[in-house]
Backbone as numpy.savetxt, mean C-alpha at the origin, in Angstrom:
# Nx Ny Nz CAx CAy CAz Cx Cy Cz
29.68 1.89 19.00 28.42 1.17 18.97 26.77 1.88 17.78
25.98 0.92 17.54 25.32 2.00 16.65 24.42 2.70 17.32
23.45 2.99 16.78 22.62 3.96 17.14 21.12 3.27 17.30
20.64 3.47 18.12 19.20 2.73 18.06 18.21 2.98 16.76
17.62 2.18 16.43 16.62 2.75 14.93 15.79 3.01 16.08
14.60 3.69 15.21 13.49 3.84 15.70 12.21 3.20 15.25
11.44 1.99 15.36 10.97 0.85 14.20 9.37 1.94 13.86
9.63 1.77 12.56 8.15 2.31 12.48 6.76 1.70 11.74
5.79 2.49 12.79 4.86 1.31 11.91 3.55 2.24 12.73
2.86 1.26 11.12 1.12 2.30 11.12 0.03 1.10 11.15
-1.03 1.80 10.73 -2.20 0.55 11.01 -2.87 0.30 9.45
-3.01 -0.94 8.82 -4.34 -1.45 8.18 -5.76 -0.53 8.01
-6.19 0.06 7.70 -7.32 1.06 7.76 -8.43 -0.12 6.77
-7.78 -0.37 5.63 -8.44 -1.43 4.48 -8.17 -2.35 3.76
-9.14 -2.75 2.97 -8.37 -4.38 1.97 -9.15 -4.17 1.39
-9.23 -4.07 -0.04 -10.13 -3.53 -1.25 -9.32 -4.42 -2.20
-10.37 -4.99 -3.17 -10.39 -5.77 -4.00 -11.52 -5.23 -5.10
-10.97 -5.44 -6.82 -11.95 -5.27 -7.43 -12.10 -6.44 -8.46
-13.16 -6.38 -9.22 -12.85 -7.73 -9.82 -13.22 -7.42 -11.78
-12.89 -5.90 -11.91 -12.47 -6.09 -13.29 -10.86 -4.37 -13.01
-10.68 -4.41 -13.91 -9.43 -3.28 -14.12 -9.77 -2.06 -14.09
-9.35 -0.81 -13.60 -10.38 0.53 -14.04 -11.51 0.90 -13.33
-11.34 0.69 -12.04 -12.25 1.23 -11.54 -12.55 0.38 -10.28
-12.52 1.09 -9.30 -12.68 1.21 -7.52 -12.72 0.09 -6.96
-11.96 0.27 -6.04 -11.95 -0.85 -5.29 -13.51 -0.76 -4.02
-13.40 -2.32 -3.66 -13.89 -2.30 -2.35 -13.43 -2.47 -1.18
-13.87 -2.57 0.16 -13.12 -2.86 1.12 -13.84 -4.29 1.35
-13.32 -4.62 1.72 -13.33 -6.46 1.75 -13.35 -6.59 3.74
-12.36 -5.73 4.45 -12.35 -5.79 5.68 -11.15 -7.13 5.78
-11.12 -7.97 4.55 -9.93 -8.74 5.05 -9.79 -9.34 4.39
-8.30 -10.43 4.01 -8.32 -10.87 2.74 -6.75 -11.33 2.54
-6.45 -12.06 1.80 -5.56 -12.74 2.08 -3.76 -12.54 0.54
-2.85 -12.36 1.42 -1.89 -11.43 0.51 -0.98 -12.81 0.04
-0.85 -13.59 -1.80 -0.65 -14.47 -2.00 0.71 -14.21 -2.95
2.19 -15.32 -2.25 3.61 -14.98 -3.51 3.23 -15.01 -4.34
3.45 -14.47 -5.29 3.62 -14.31 -6.76 2.71 -13.52 -7.45
1.27 -13.25 -6.71 0.06 -12.85 -7.20 -0.85 -11.55 -6.76
-0.07 -11.38 -4.86 -1.05 -10.38 -4.98 -2.75 -10.50 -3.30
-3.22 -9.65 -3.88 -4.06 -9.90 -2.70 -4.95 -10.64 -3.79
-4.89 -11.82 -3.20 -6.61 -13.01 -3.47 -7.60 -12.46 -4.29
-8.18 -12.82 -5.35 -9.88 -11.83 -5.93 -9.11 -10.59 -6.04
-8.25 -9.64 -6.65 -8.53 -8.81 -7.23 -7.86 -8.77 -8.20
-8.55 -7.70 -9.50 -8.11 -7.89 -10.55 -6.96 -7.29 -10.96
-6.18 -7.22 -9.78 -5.05 -6.19 -10.10 -3.88 -7.26 -10.21
-3.78 -8.82 -9.58 -3.21 -9.40 -9.37 -2.17 -9.45 -10.08
-1.23 -10.42 -10.21 -0.35 -10.99 -11.10 0.89 -11.23 -11.11
1.87 -11.22 -11.93 3.34 -11.82 -11.98 4.11 -10.48 -11.46
3.74 -9.65 -11.73 4.51 -8.51 -11.73 5.25 -7.64 -10.48
5.43 -6.37 -10.73 6.37 -6.26 -9.61 5.71 -4.74 -9.09
3.70 -4.95 -9.57 2.77 -4.01 -8.67 1.14 -4.59 -8.28
2.03 -5.82 -7.83 0.80 -7.23 -7.59 -0.23 -6.59 -5.66
0.55 -5.21 -5.54 -0.26 -5.12 -4.38 -0.09 -3.18 -4.39
-1.03 -2.72 -4.48 -0.97 -1.10 -4.28 -1.06 -0.75 -2.59
-0.53 0.37 -2.24 -1.29 0.61 -0.64 -1.12 2.43 -1.06
-1.89 2.60 -0.26 -1.83 4.42 -0.28 -2.46 4.58 1.28
-1.87 6.40 1.73 -1.94 6.38 3.23 -3.12 7.17 3.07
-3.69 6.45 4.24 -5.18 7.39 4.35 -4.93 9.41 4.14
-3.97 9.34 4.73 -3.51 10.63 5.74 -3.03 11.66 3.90
-3.01 10.80 2.45 -2.69 10.81 1.12 -4.77 11.89 0.74
-5.01 10.34 0.79 -6.48 10.42 0.61 -7.19 12.16 1.31
-6.90 12.41 2.24 -7.30 13.30 3.32 -7.29 14.39 2.70
-5.72 14.54 1.78 -5.53 15.84 1.00 -6.27 16.31 0.28
-7.17 15.06 -0.37 -7.79 15.23 -1.77 -9.09 15.43 -1.62
-9.43 16.30 0.10 -11.07 16.29 0.21 -11.02 17.97 -0.28
-12.62 17.85 -0.78 -12.68 19.31 -0.93 -14.35 19.09 -0.94
-15.09 20.78 -1.05 -16.23 20.44 -0.61 -17.09 19.55 -1.61
-17.53 18.50 -1.37 -18.69 17.49 -2.20 -18.28 16.06 -3.09
-16.76 16.27 -2.26 -15.71 15.23 -3.11 -15.53 14.46 -1.26
-15.69 13.60 -0.90 -15.85 13.37 0.45 -14.91 11.07 -0.31
-13.18 11.24 -0.54 -13.04 10.41 -1.49 -12.23 9.40 0.38
-12.74 8.05 -0.10 -12.30 6.93 1.00 -11.92 5.86 0.40
-11.31 4.96 1.18 -10.49 3.87 1.22 -10.90 2.72 -0.39
-9.99 2.50 -1.02 -10.31 1.70 -2.15 -11.12 2.71 -3.40
-11.30 4.32 -3.70 -11.32 5.19 -4.43 -10.26 5.73 -5.27
-9.00 5.46 -4.87 -8.04 5.51 -5.63 -7.30 3.89 -6.02
-8.21 2.52 -6.44 -7.77 2.10 -6.70 -6.41 1.65 -5.87
-6.25 1.26 -4.56 -5.42 1.16 -3.47 -6.41 -0.35 -3.20
-5.27 -1.54 -3.09 -5.54 -2.74 -2.18 -5.35 -2.47 -0.92
-4.94 -1.42 -0.04 -4.02 -1.53 1.08 -4.59 -0.06 1.18
-5.43 0.63 2.37 -5.02 1.16 2.61 -4.18 1.46 4.41
-3.84 2.47 4.70 -2.67 2.83 5.42 -2.90 3.95 6.59
-1.95 3.94 7.58 -2.46 5.25 8.69 -1.30 5.39 8.96
-0.73 6.02 9.34 0.13 5.92 10.90 1.82 6.06 9.74
2.13 5.72 8.18 2.96 5.59 7.45 3.33 7.40 6.39
3.94 7.59 6.53 4.52 8.43 4.99 5.04 7.33 3.81
4.63 6.78 3.08 4.87 5.05 2.48 5.75 6.46 1.01
4.97 7.09 1.24 5.54 7.65 -0.75 7.61 7.77 0.06
7.72 8.30 1.80 8.98 8.44 1.62 9.54 7.02 2.12
8.89 5.67 1.75 10.55 4.64 1.87 10.47 4.56 0.63
12.00 4.12 1.24 13.09 4.24 -0.45 12.79 2.12 -0.82
12.48 2.66 -2.06 12.27 1.20 -2.88 13.38 0.45 -2.54
12.41 -1.37 -1.91 13.53 -2.45 -1.15 12.49 -2.34 0.01
12.25 -1.24 1.30 11.65 -1.64 2.14 10.48 -3.36 2.24
11.41 -3.58 2.95 10.04 -4.54 4.01 8.71 -4.06 4.74
7.43 -4.54 4.08 6.18 -4.07 5.43 5.64 -5.26 6.19
5.68 -5.72 7.25 5.22 -6.36 8.40 4.09 -6.51 8.06
2.98 -6.99 7.52 1.11 -6.82 7.36 0.27 -7.91 8.71
0.11 -7.65 9.32 -0.28 -8.89 10.56 0.57 -8.94 10.62
-0.03 -10.99 11.68 1.55 -12.00 11.86 1.90 -12.45 10.64
1.68 -12.33 9.63 3.08 -13.07 8.66 3.18 -12.59 7.18
2.50 -11.97 7.10 2.13 -11.51 5.32 3.52 -10.54 5.44
4.26 -10.33 4.47 5.05 -9.21 4.52 5.04 -9.20 2.91
5.56 -7.65 2.64 5.66 -6.82 1.64 7.03 -6.61 1.45
7.21 -5.81 -0.29 8.88 -5.14 -0.14 8.64 -4.63 -1.52
8.49 -3.00 -1.27 8.21 -2.15 -1.46 8.57 -2.08 -3.10
8.16 -1.62 -4.60 8.89 -1.58 -5.15 8.98 -0.89 -6.50
7.50 -0.06 -6.19 8.04 1.32 -6.71 7.12 2.23 -6.00
7.06 3.54 -6.00 6.39 4.91 -5.71 5.74 5.45 -6.51
4.91 5.40 -6.49 4.08 6.48 -8.11 4.01 5.59 -9.02
3.33 6.42 -10.51 3.40 5.52 -11.23 2.86 6.70 -12.22
3.19 5.70 -13.53 3.10 6.93 -14.51 1.27 7.16 -14.63
1.02 8.00 -15.02 -0.63 8.20 -15.12 -0.71 8.16 -16.50
-1.37 7.60 -17.68 -1.35 7.75 -18.92 -2.62 8.07 -19.31
-3.70 8.16 -18.54 -5.15 8.87 -19.12 -5.24 8.85 -17.56
-5.79 10.27 -17.81 -6.15 10.80 -16.32 -7.49 9.87 -15.80
-7.87 9.84 -14.30 -8.90 9.09 -14.37 -9.69 9.97 -13.92
-10.92 9.54 -13.19 -12.38 9.90 -13.19 -11.83 10.71 -11.70
-11.03 10.67 -10.88 -10.98 11.14 -10.02 -9.95 12.62 -10.09
-9.11 12.37 -11.18 -8.41 13.49 -11.21 -9.53 14.81 -12.53
-10.32 14.32 -12.58 -10.98 15.31 -14.10 -11.95 15.91 -12.81
-12.61 15.24 -11.88 -13.07 16.10 -10.79 -11.99 17.05 -9.85
-11.63 16.91 -9.11 -10.91 17.46 -8.46 -9.35 18.07 -8.67
-8.73 17.45 -10.15 -8.04 18.36 -11.29 -6.48 17.66 -10.28
-6.75 16.90 -9.90 -5.43 16.10 -9.47 -5.70 14.94 -8.79
-4.85 14.29 -8.76 -4.97 12.67 -8.15 -3.57 12.01 -7.24
-3.25 11.60 -5.77 -2.36 11.21 -5.21 -1.54 10.03 -5.65
-2.21 8.55 -6.91 -1.80 7.36 -6.43 -0.05 8.54 -7.41
-0.34 8.75 -8.67 1.08 8.70 -9.33 2.24 9.58 -8.60
1.86 10.51 -7.74 2.98 10.77 -6.64 3.24 9.49 -5.86
1.92 10.28 -5.03 1.89 9.39 -3.38 1.71 7.71 -3.62
1.20 6.92 -4.52 1.15 5.95 -4.68 2.02 4.12 -4.63
2.40 3.57 -3.23 3.07 2.71 -3.09 2.94 1.50 -4.05
3.74 0.42 -4.41 2.97 -0.57 -4.88 4.57 -1.57 -4.29
4.25 -3.51 -4.14 4.41 -4.23 -3.26 4.90 -5.24 -4.52
5.18 -6.69 -3.47 5.54 -7.29 -4.44 5.46 -8.15 -2.97
4.56 -9.14 -3.01 4.66 -10.28 -2.06 5.65 -11.24 -1.65
6.30 -11.06 -0.43 7.09 -12.29 -0.10 6.99 -13.70 0.61
5.57 -12.64 1.35 5.56 -14.41 2.20 4.09 -13.76 2.14
3.57 -14.55 1.68 1.72 -15.45 1.95 1.29 -15.03 3.25
0.14 -14.05 3.65 -0.63 -14.54 5.05 -1.83 -13.24 5.08
-2.57 -13.39 5.61 -3.88 -13.03 6.99 -3.62 -11.35 6.16
-4.44 -10.60 6.27 -4.77 -9.31 6.80 -5.95 -8.67 7.00
-6.73 -7.82 7.55 -7.25 -6.77 8.42 -7.12 -5.97 8.73
-8.48 -5.32 9.16 -8.55 -3.56 9.78 -7.87 -4.29 10.83
-7.40 -3.38 11.18 -6.63 -3.04 12.07 -4.71 -3.68 12.59
-4.82 -4.11 11.90 -3.78 -4.75 12.10 -2.19 -3.70 12.36
-1.89 -4.01 12.32 -0.46 -3.42 12.46 0.97 -3.50 11.17
1.36 -2.38 10.86 2.06 -2.53 10.07 3.75 -2.36 10.15
4.61 -2.81 10.25 5.93 -2.62 10.60 6.76 -3.07 8.94
8.36 -1.64 9.85 8.48 -1.15 8.66 10.03 -2.24 9.01
10.72 -2.52 7.81 12.33 -2.70 8.00 12.52 -2.12 6.79
13.60 -1.35 6.58 14.23 -0.22 6.02 15.36 -0.83 4.99
15.43 -0.99 3.78 16.79 -1.32 3.06 17.75 -1.86 4.36
18.99 -2.77 3.95 20.18 -2.94 5.08 19.34 -2.92 6.90
18.36 -2.56 7.25 18.48 -3.11 8.52 18.51 -4.23 8.91
17.68 -5.06 8.43 17.79 -6.36 8.53 19.20 -6.84 8.75
20.24 -6.28 7.85 21.72 -6.84 7.79 22.60 -6.41 9.11
22.04 -5.47 9.59 22.33 -4.23 10.76 22.40 -5.44 12.03
20.76 -5.02 11.34 21.31 -6.20 13.14 21.86 -7.59 13.76
21.31 -8.65 11.62 22.31 -10.04 12.38 23.51 -9.33 12.78
24.59 -7.49 12.11 26.03 -8.01 12.53 26.38 -7.31 14.13
24.79 -7.15 14.85 25.11 -6.92 15.98 25.11 -7.12 16.64
């Protein structure tokens, strides 16, 4: 008999978009994740493997210093979460956000070709190490407070075999 897996769950704190690339995003409170695009209304949406960006509030909190109080969207992330070690999830992890939306993690971290304004201000930026990128597998509405359920790669197959 296989050991029972403990389900990981977090919460969605912010849903952020921007009208142009290269700028901070603004928390809209809610939005719609769209298959093949990303977050509706966001300048970073598209057909690639980085349709949606996620960052844990815990990562943002580690960069707080006197005079610098970053918040959701300041690192250009679409979805800000709490309660999940996003950076520790393997590629292929599925994240169900709210009732129907589903993401698949495609990348952890990113190359930082030009240092952002946050790096210049505090000497560090968490997105290159802890930012998570995903594609939308199932469209759906998302809003503040939605639960985020985690399915690690292989978990669905294991459940089907049980």
